[in-house]
C-alpha positions in Angstrom: 162.0 172.4 27.4 161.6 175.5 29.6 158.9 177.2 27.5 155.7 178.5 29.1 152.3 177.8 27.6 151.8 181.5 27.0 154.9 181.6 24.9 153.8 178.6 22.9 150.4 180.2 22.2 152.1 183.3 21.0 154.3 181.4 18.6 151.3 179.5 17.3 149.5 182.8 16.6 152.6 184.0 14.7 152.5 180.9 12.5 148.8 181.3 11.8 149.4 185.0 10.8 152.4 184.1 8.7 150.7 181.4 6.6 147.1 182.8 6.9 145.9 179.4 8.1 144.1 178.7 11.4 145.7 175.7 13.2 143.2 175.7 16.1 139.6 176.6 16.7 139.2 178.3 20.0 136.1 178.1 22.2 135.4 178.7 25.8 135.8 175.0 26.3 139.3 174.9 25.0 141.0 174.4 21.6 140.5 172.0 18.8 142.8 171.2 15.8 141.6 172.4 12.5 142.0 170.2 9.4 145.3 172.0 8.6 146.4 171.6 12.2 145.6 167.9 12.2 147.7 167.4 9.1 150.9 168.9 10.5 150.4 167.6 14.1 152.0 164.2 13.6 155.2 165.6 12.0 155.5 168.3 14.7 155.0 165.8 17.4 157.8 163.6 16.1 160.0 166.7 15.8 159.4 167.7 19.4 160.0 164.1 20.6 163.3 164.1 18.8 164.3 167.5 20.3 163.4 166.2 23.8 165.4 163.0 23.2 168.4 165.0 22.0 168.2 167.3 25.1 168.0 164.3 27.4 171.1 162.8 25.7 172.9 166.1 26.1 172.0 166.1 29.8 173.2 162.5 30.1 176.6 163.4 28.5 176.9 166.3 31.0 176.0 164.0 33.9 178.4 161.3 32.9 181.8 161.6 34.5 185.1 160.1 33.3 187.9 159.0 35.6 191.3 158.2 34.1 193.2 155.6 36.2 196.9 154.8 35.6 198.6 151.6 36.6 201.0 149.0 35.3 199.7 146.5 32.8 200.2 143.5 35.1 198.0 144.9 37.9 195.4 146.2 35.5 195.0 142.8 33.7 195.3 140.6 36.7 193.5 142.5 39.4 191.8 145.7 38.3 190.0 145.0 35.0 188.3 141.7 36.2 186.7 143.7 39.0 185.7 146.9 37.1 182.2 145.6 36.2 181.2 145.7 39.8 182.1 149.4 40.0 180.3 150.2 36.8 177.2 148.4 38.1 177.3 150.5 41.3 178.2 153.8 39.6 176.9 153.7 36.0 177.3 157.5 35.7 181.1 157.2 36.1 183.1 156.0 33.2 186.6 154.6 33.9 189.5 154.9 31.5 192.4 152.7 32.3 195.9 153.7 31.1 198.3 150.8 31.4 201.8 152.1 31.5 205.1 151.3 33.3 206.0 155.0 33.3 205.5 157.0 36.5 202.8 159.6 35.5 202.9 163.1 36.8 199.4 163.8 38.2 199.9 167.5 38.0 200.9 167.4 34.3 199.2 164.4 32.8 195.5 164.0 32.5 195.3 161.2 35.1 192.9 161.4 38.1 194.2 158.4 40.1 197.3 156.3 39.9 197.7 152.9 41.5 201.3 152.6 42.5 203.5 149.9 44.0 205.8 151.3 46.5 206.3 152.4 50.1 203.4 154.9 50.2 205.6 158.0 50.5 204.5 160.3 47.7 205.1 164.0 48.7 202.3 166.4 47.8 199.9 163.5 47.0 197.3 161.6 48.9 198.2 157.9 49.1 195.6 155.4 50.4 196.7 151.8 51.1 195.1 149.1 49.1 196.9 145.8 49.6 200.3 144.3 50.2 201.1 141.3 47.9 203.5 138.5 48.7 205.9 136.8 46.3 205.2 133.2 45.5 207.4 130.6 43.6 205.1 129.2 40.9 205.5 126.9 37.9 203.5 124.7 35.6 202.3 121.4 37.2 204.0 119.4 34.4 207.4 121.0 34.9 207.2 120.2 38.7 206.0 116.7 38.2 208.7 115.9 35.6 211.5 117.5 37.6 213.2 116.7 40.9 211.1 117.2 44.1 211.2 120.6 45.8 211.1 120.1 49.6 213.3 123.1 50.6 213.9 126.5 49.1 217.4 125.5 47.9 215.8 122.8 45.7 214.4 125.5 43.4 218.0 126.0 42.2 217.7 122.7 40.3 215.2 124.4 37.9 215.5 127.2 35.5 214.6 130.5 37.3 212.6 133.1 35.5 213.9 136.5 36.5 212.5 140.0 37.1 214.0 142.8 35.1 216.9 143.6 37.5 217.4 139.9 38.6 217.0 140.8 42.3 213.8 139.0 43.4 215.2 135.5 43.5 218.4 136.6 45.2 216.4 138.4 47.9 213.9 135.5 48.3 216.7 133.0 48.8 218.3 135.3 51.3 215.0 135.7 53.2 214.5 131.9 53.4 218.0 131.2 54.6 219.8 130.1 51.4 223.3 131.3 51.1 224.4 133.3 48.1 224.5 131.2 44.9 225.3 132.6 41.4 222.4 130.4 40.0 220.0 132.7 41.8 220.5 135.4 39.2 220.6 133.2 36.1 217.8 132.6 33.6 215.7 134.7 31.2 214.6 138.1 32.6 211.2 139.9 31.9 210.2 143.5 32.4 206.6 142.7 33.3 205.0 140.1 35.7 202.5 139.1 33.0 205.4 137.9 30.9 206.8 136.0 33.8 203.4 134.3 34.3 203.2 133.4 30.6 206.7 131.9 30.7 205.9 129.9 33.8 202.6 128.6 32.3 204.6 127.6 29.2 206.8 125.4 31.5 210.0 127.5 31.0 210.9 127.6 34.7 209.9 128.7 38.1 208.7 132.3 38.4 208.6 134.4 41.6 205.5 136.5 41.2 203.0 138.5 43.3 200.1 136.4 44.6 197.5 138.9 43.2 198.8 138.2 39.7 198.9 134.4 40.0 195.6 133.9 41.9 193.5 133.0 38.8 196.2 130.8 37.3 196.7 128.9 40.6 192.9 128.5 41.0 192.5 127.1 37.5 195.5 124.7 37.7 197.5 126.5 35.0 200.1 127.1 37.7 201.1 125.4 40.9 203.1 126.4 43.9 206.6 125.2 43.6 207.0 125.6 47.4 204.7 127.1 50.0 207.1 129.8 51.1 205.5 133.2 50.5 207.8 136.2 50.9 206.2 139.4 52.1 208.0 142.6 51.1 207.8 146.2 52.3 206.0 147.3 49.2 202.3 147.6 48.8 199.8 149.0 46.3 198.4 152.5 46.9 195.7 154.6 45.3 197.4 158.0 44.7 195.8 161.3 43.8 196.2 165.0 44.1 194.6 166.3 47.4 191.8 168.2 45.6 191.2 165.3 43.2 190.8 162.9 46.0 187.9 165.0 47.4 186.1 165.0 44.1 183.1 162.7 44.4 183.7 160.3 41.5 187.4 159.9 42.5 186.3 159.4 46.1 183.8 156.7 45.1 186.5 154.9 43.0 189.1 155.0 45.8 186.6 153.7 48.4 185.6 151.0 46.0 189.2 150.0 45.4 189.8 149.7 49.2 186.6 147.6 49.5 187.7 145.2 46.8 191.2 144.9 48.2 189.8 144.2 51.7 187.7 141.3 50.2 
């Protein structure tokens, strides 16, 4: 507790003088508790133990560091959150707070240390470190595919309901990339603002969804979803860990970004 033995002895003498009771008998061989000292010793010992425990807890709070990470809900739920336990095991002193939002946070204004963004990696004034580049896959429930007509070529997907992204562009671009001429059916079907909703609709057998492979990996592995056609479509967009230059040098943030890159590489 940062108190010298001399200071403790002085405080004990003050107590003895204040109450007129000797707490120790002093000899050339050391000190021994008097009867009065023995009576109060257990209570004082518990009190000092509690003080020490409280100080240790205070030090632990000070040592613990919190990082706020912002990303979209679909990436957080499908990729980030299932892996976070490994980071916590490696760095128990760093607490992660995940903010799931579709809004583009301002790292200079908002209390966010790291943002995981899906884009081209050009973020002026910020450090952007590449994580991974997903591809788009056409997926659907196994029952829907087994009950429907066979899909042997990309154009065969048009025989099924197509589950759309918010601006109805992904299917149109996918068909163009795989050599299917423009067809108005490519932009028809229910639209969803989040890939998690697309996945849920596909699992429910409502149609074929075009989703990022990192989002569908668990559902494909479990059999809840199946590939409608093995024609992955790579895009120019990728996921990046983005931070202010000074924040990226901060050790907890550096640990987290390096861990993200390690997980993405695996």
